C-alpha positions in Angstrom: 0.0 0.0 0.0 1.2 3.5 -0.8 3.1 5.3 2.0 5.0 8.5 2.4 8.2 8.0 4.6 7.9 11.6 5.9 4.2 11.3 6.9 3.4 10.9 10.6 0.3 8.9 9.9 2.2 6.6 7.5 4.7 6.1 10.3 1.9 5.1 12.6 0.6 2.7 10.0 4.1 1.2 9.7 4.4 0.9 13.5 7.3 3.4 13.8 5.2 5.7 16.0 2.9 4.2 18.7 -0.9 4.9 18.8 -3.8 4.1 21.0 -5.4 1.9 18.4 -9.2 1.5 18.4 -10.0 -0.4 15.2 -8.2 -1.8 12.2 -9.1 -3.7 9.0 -7.4 -4.1 5.7 -8.1 -0.6 4.5 -8.2 1.7 7.6 -6.7 2.2 11.0 -8.4 4.1 13.8 -6.8 5.5 17.0 -7.4 8.1 19.7 -6.3 11.6 18.9 -3.5 12.6 21.3 -4.7 16.3 21.5 -8.5 15.7 21.7 -11.3 18.3 21.5 -13.1 16.0 23.9 -11.9 12.7 25.4 -12.7 9.9 23.1 -11.8 12.0 20.0 -10.9 9.4 17.4 -9.1 9.5 14.0 -9.8 7.2 11.1 -7.0 7.0 8.5 -6.8 5.1 5.3 -3.9 2.7 4.8 -3.2 4.6 1.6 -1.3 7.9 1.6 -3.4 10.6 0.0 -3.5 14.3 1.0 -7.3 14.5 1.1 -10.6 12.9 0.3 -10.5 13.8 -3.3 -7.1 12.1 -3.8 -8.2 9.0 -2.1 -9.2 6.0 -4.2 -13.0 5.1 -3.9 -12.4 1.8 -2.1 -10.5 3.6 0.7 -12.9 6.5 0.9 -15.7 4.0 1.3 -13.8 2.2 3.9 -13.1 5.3 6.0 -16.8 6.2 6.1 -17.9 2.6 6.7 -15.6 2.6 9.7 -17.1 5.9 10.9 -20.5 4.4 10.8 -19.3 1.5 13.0 -17.0 3.4 15.3 -19.0 6.7 16.0 -21.8 5.0 18.0 -19.1 3.1 20.0 -17.3 6.3 20.8 -20.5 8.0 21.7 -21.6 5.3 24.1 -18.1 4.8 25.6 -17.9 8.5 26.4 -21.5 9.1 27.4 -21.7 11.7 24.6 -25.0 13.1 23.5 -23.9 13.3 19.9 -20.8 13.5 17.7 -19.2 15.4 14.9 -17.5 13.9 11.9 -14.9 16.3 10.6 -12.5 16.0 7.7 -10.2 18.9 7.0 -8.9 19.0 3.5 -6.0 21.3 3.0 -3.9 23.6 5.3 -6.4 26.5 5.0 -9.2 24.2 6.1 -7.2 23.3 9.3 -5.5 20.1 8.0 -2.3 19.8 10.0 -1.2 16.3 8.8 -1.2 15.9 5.0 -2.8 12.4 5.0 -6.5 12.1 4.6 -8.2 11.4 7.9 -11.6 11.6 9.5 -12.3 12.9 13.0 -15.0 11.5 15.3 -15.5 14.1 18.0 -17.9 13.1 20.8 -20.1 16.1 21.8 -21.7 17.0 25.1 -24.2 19.7 26.1 -22.3 22.9 26.9 -18.9 21.4 26.1 -17.8 24.7 24.5 -15.9 22.9 21.8 -15.1 25.4 19.1 -13.2 23.9 16.3 -9.8 25.5 16.5 -10.1 26.1 20.3 -7.6 24.9 22.9 -7.5 21.1 23.3 -7.3 18.8 26.2 -4.4 16.6 27.2 -4.7 13.0 28.6 -3.2 12.6 32.0 -1.6 9.4 33.5 -3.5 6.3 32.3 -6.5 8.2 30.8 -5.4 7.5 27.2 -5.2 3.8 27.8 -8.5 3.7 29.8 -10.3 5.5 27.0 -8.8 3.2 24.4 -10.0 0.1 26.4 -13.5 1.6 26.9 -14.0 2.2 23.2 -12.6 -1.1 22.1 -14.9 -2.9 24.5 -17.9 -1.1 22.9 -16.7 -2.1 19.4 -16.3 -5.7 20.5 -19.8 -5.7 22.1 -21.4 -4.5 18.9 -19.6 -7.1 16.8 -20.5 -10.0 19.1 
């Protein structure tokens, strides 16, 4: 599968950089964002390096959104969120900071005051691993 050796997400795909993996199949990898808008903020990346959705082959585009349909309810239930945003920034001016297509699942809560582009939270201690396990448990329960 196509990779860019300078891309942080390709390095995650190749195991060079660790991640709190939530889900993986032959076309996508999903993991917790390390600078989340809300805890449980999850990224879905295709296992094909493309800068944005319009550069992504259809089979990978479909796989990203099929994964979102599966993962978003698990994220929502694991976090107790009342809803979620799906966000895909395409291009630097749209806020894309990693030039590898990726979809955000952002759990939302009443009065969470999340403004896209606002300051973000940081996991402390074991919170990242705990959130990872909670979401993975919800995914496993839905697949059973």
